C-alpha positions in Angstrom: -69.3 -11.3 121.9 -70.1 -7.7 120.9 -71.7 -7.0 124.3 -68.8 -8.6 126.2 -66.3 -6.5 124.3 -68.3 -3.5 125.0 -68.3 -4.1 128.7 -64.7 -4.9 128.4 -64.0 -1.4 127.0 -66.0 0.2 129.6 -64.0 -1.6 132.2 -60.8 -0.3 130.7 -62.1 3.3 130.8 -63.1 2.7 134.4 -59.6 1.5 135.1 -58.1 4.7 133.5 -60.4 6.8 135.6 -59.6 5.0 138.7 -55.8 5.1 138.3 -56.0 8.7 137.4 -58.1 9.7 140.5 -55.8 7.7 142.7 -52.8 9.7 141.3 -51.2 6.4 140.1 -50.9 7.9 136.8 -51.0 11.5 135.5 -49.9 12.2 131.9 -48.3 8.9 131.4 -49.3 5.4 131.8 -51.5 2.7 130.1 -53.8 -0.2 130.6 -54.6 -3.3 128.6 -57.2 -6.1 128.8 -57.3 -9.4 126.9 -60.1 -9.9 124.6 -61.7 -13.4 125.7 -61.2 -16.3 123.5 -58.9 -14.6 121.2 -55.3 -13.7 120.5 -56.1 -9.9 120.6 -56.0 -7.4 123.6 -57.3 -3.9 124.1 -54.7 -1.2 124.9 -55.1 2.4 125.7 -53.3 4.7 123.2 -50.6 7.4 123.7 -53.0 9.6 125.5 -53.2 10.6 129.2 -55.6 7.9 130.8 -57.7 10.5 132.1 -58.7 11.5 128.6 -59.0 8.3 126.9 -62.4 7.3 125.6 -63.8 4.0 124.3 -63.3 5.1 120.7 -59.7 5.6 121.4 -58.9 2.1 122.4 -56.7 0.1 120.1 -56.9 -3.6 119.3 -53.6 -5.4 119.3 -52.4 -8.7 118.3 -49.6 -10.8 120.1 -47.1 -9.6 117.4 -47.6 -6.1 118.7 -49.6 -5.0 115.6 -52.7 -2.8 115.5 -55.6 -4.5 114.0 -58.1 -1.9 115.0 -57.9 1.8 116.0 -56.6 5.0 114.7 -54.6 6.4 117.6 -50.7 6.0 118.1 -49.7 3.2 120.2 -47.7 3.6 123.5 -44.0 3.4 123.3 -44.1 0.4 125.5 -46.5 -1.6 123.6 -44.0 -4.5 123.8 -44.4 -4.5 127.6 -48.1 -5.6 127.2 -47.6 -7.9 124.3 -44.8 -9.8 125.9 -46.9 -10.3 129.1 -50.0 -11.3 127.2 -48.2 -13.8 125.0 -46.2 -15.4 127.8 -49.0 -15.6 130.4 -52.3 -16.6 129.0 -53.8 -16.8 132.5 -53.4 -13.1 133.0 -56.1 -10.8 131.4 -55.1 -7.3 132.4 -52.2 -5.0 132.8 -51.6 -1.6 134.4 -48.7 0.4 133.6 -48.4 3.1 136.3 -46.1 5.7 138.0 -46.8 5.5 141.7 -44.4 7.8 143.4 -43.8 6.1 146.9 -43.3 2.8 145.2 -40.8 4.2 142.8 -38.6 5.2 145.7 -38.1 1.4 146.3 -37.0 0.8 142.7 -34.0 3.2 143.1 -32.8 2.0 146.4 -31.6 -1.4 148.0 -34.6 -1.5 150.2 -36.9 -4.3 149.3 -40.7 -3.4 149.0 -42.1 -6.2 151.2 -45.4 -6.5 152.9 -46.0 -5.3 156.4 -49.9 -5.0 156.4 -52.8 -7.1 155.1 -53.3 -5.5 151.7 -49.5 -5.7 151.2 -49.8 -9.5 151.6 -50.0 -9.8 147.8 -46.4 -8.9 147.6 -45.0 -11.6 149.9 -41.3 -12.1 149.4 -40.9 -8.6 148.2 -41.7 -7.0 144.7 -39.1 -7.8 142.1 -37.2 -5.0 140.5 -36.3 -4.8 136.7 -33.1 -3.1 137.0 -32.8 -1.5 133.4 -34.1 2.1 133.5 -35.0 2.1 129.7 -38.5 2.3 128.4 -39.7 -1.2 127.4 -39.8 -0.4 123.7 -38.7 -3.6 122.1 -39.4 -7.4 122.3 -36.1 -8.2 124.2 -36.8 -5.8 126.9 -40.4 -7.0 127.0 -39.5 -10.6 127.6 -37.0 -9.5 130.2 -39.7 -7.8 132.2 -41.8 -11.1 131.9 -38.9 -13.0 133.4 -38.4 -10.5 136.3 -42.2 -10.5 137.0 -42.3 -14.3 137.4 -45.4 -15.2 139.1 -45.7 -12.0 141.1 -48.6 -9.5 140.7 -46.3 -6.7 140.3 -42.8 -5.5 139.2 -40.9 -2.3 139.9 -39.2 -0.6 136.7 -36.1 0.9 138.1 -36.8 4.7 138.1 -39.6 4.3 135.8 -42.7 3.4 137.5 -44.4 -0.2 137.9 -46.4 -2.8 136.2 -49.3 -4.7 137.9 -51.1 -7.7 136.5 -54.3 -9.6 137.2 -56.8 -12.2 136.0 -59.3 -9.4 135.4 -59.2 -5.6 135.2 -60.4 -5.1 138.7 -57.8 -7.3 140.1 -54.9 -5.6 138.1 -56.3 -2.1 139.3 -56.5 -3.2 143.0 -52.9 -4.6 142.7 -51.8 -1.1 141.6 -53.7 0.4 144.5 -52.4 -1.9 147.0 -48.9 -1.8 145.7 -48.8 2.1 146.5 -50.5 1.4 149.8 -47.9 -1.1 150.7 -45.1 1.3 149.8 -46.6 4.2 151.8 -47.0 2.1 154.8 -43.6 0.5 154.8 -42.1 3.9 154.0 -43.9 5.4 157.1 -42.9 2.5 159.2 -39.2 3.0 158.3 -39.4 6.7 159.6 -40.4 5.6 163.2 -38.8 2.2 163.7 -37.9 -1.2 162.3 -40.8 -2.6 160.2 -42.0 -6.1 160.9 -42.6 -7.8 157.5 -45.5 -10.4 157.2 -44.1 -14.0 157.1 -45.0 -16.1 154.0 -47.7 -17.9 155.9 -49.2 -14.7 157.5 -49.2 -13.4 153.9 -51.0 -16.2 152.5 -53.7 -16.1 155.2 -54.1 -12.4 154.8 -54.5 -12.7 151.0 -57.4 -15.0 151.4 -59.1 -12.5 153.8 -58.1 -9.3 151.8 -59.6 -9.9 148.4 -62.1 -12.8 147.8 -64.2 -12.4 144.9 -67.0 -10.5 146.8 -64.6 -8.0 148.2 -62.9 -7.6 144.8 -66.1 -6.7 143.4 -66.8 -4.4 146.5 -63.5 -2.5 146.1 -64.0 -2.1 142.3 -67.3 -0.7 142.7 -66.2 1.8 145.4 -63.2 3.0 143.3 -65.2 3.2 140.2 -68.0 5.2 141.9 -65.5 7.5 143.5 -63.6 8.0 140.1 -66.9 8.3 138.0 -69.6 9.1 140.3 -72.9 8.5 138.3 -71.4 10.0 135.1 -71.7 7.8 132.0 -68.6 7.0 130.2 -69.0 9.2 127.2 -68.2 7.9 123.7 -67.1 10.2 120.9 
């Protein structure tokens, strides 16, 4: 179990570096990962993700309380707590601030898929219409309801949340979300976008991210963000 938690911590830090390198977060954002076979999860503290180390990570219970760690919690800890509690099948969450995707949260234009990697957002990305920070249980539970069974939710004027059954999956959903927003935005500049149908999206999802390609993408983005540098502990 100790080695599994150590690997989980390393993966959380890798996620932090990837999201930073991809400019999906800058000074603000957070990542969480469920500790297997427990009611606890790891959460990045109130520190820019590019600067977080393994020793900074917090262990949180499903009541939103710190059970291990010295750093201050993010103001939106309830966001992670609510999702982790309501959706035991999910094991990782990213809270990001992708700029193009953010445009779709403040307009009436639905962020819908028009290319293969966007297929995961079939039917459109839901929007949580309250612009407040998710700083209490009620707001956290409301985000869960808006998210439903989707891999992402837009927070009106306030960034995005992506989820996954693993850290790599949640990170790739964050990358693909912004990619989908960029391609749809570009298409709107030159003509009428042609969204993928539900059946097209289902077929494309199977092609876009089987397990072997999830690992392939994760390793690529991790190497790009980290190179051969070890994740330093302090």
